[in-house]
C-alpha positions, 0 to 999 in steps of 0.5 A: 661162829662167834664164841663167847669170850671167856675171862680168866679167873683172877684168883687163879692168876693170884694162885699161880703168882703166889705159887711161884713166889712160894718157891722164891721170895715168900717160901711159906706165906706165898705157898699158903696164899697159893693153896687158899686162892687155888681152891677158891679159884677152882670153886669159882670156875666151877660155879661160873659154868663155863664163863670163866677159865683158868683151872690149869693156872689154879691147879699149877698154883695148888701143886706148887703151894702144896709141894713147898708146904710138904717140903717145909714140913719134911725139912722141919721134921728132919731138923727136929730128928737130927737135933733130937738124935744129937741130944739123945746121943749126948745124954746116953754117951756123954757121961 
């Protein structure tokens, strides 16, 4: 009847916390930490063979981290395309 007490992976908690920080205070750096710690946590949980939990926390940190990184890349591409278009427009029609 007594089930063994499973501990939560500290890397999974770190991944979740930095995933949240990636959306608020540390936009890019927090997301990188969330992704790295999330992958490390999932590997740690798999190796522990049932004695660790927190896979959902790690996945949530991974999702938040990857979303911020993806949105940052899209925003950077949009800025380059916008200013590149302005330069092209000025070069073609500016004279």
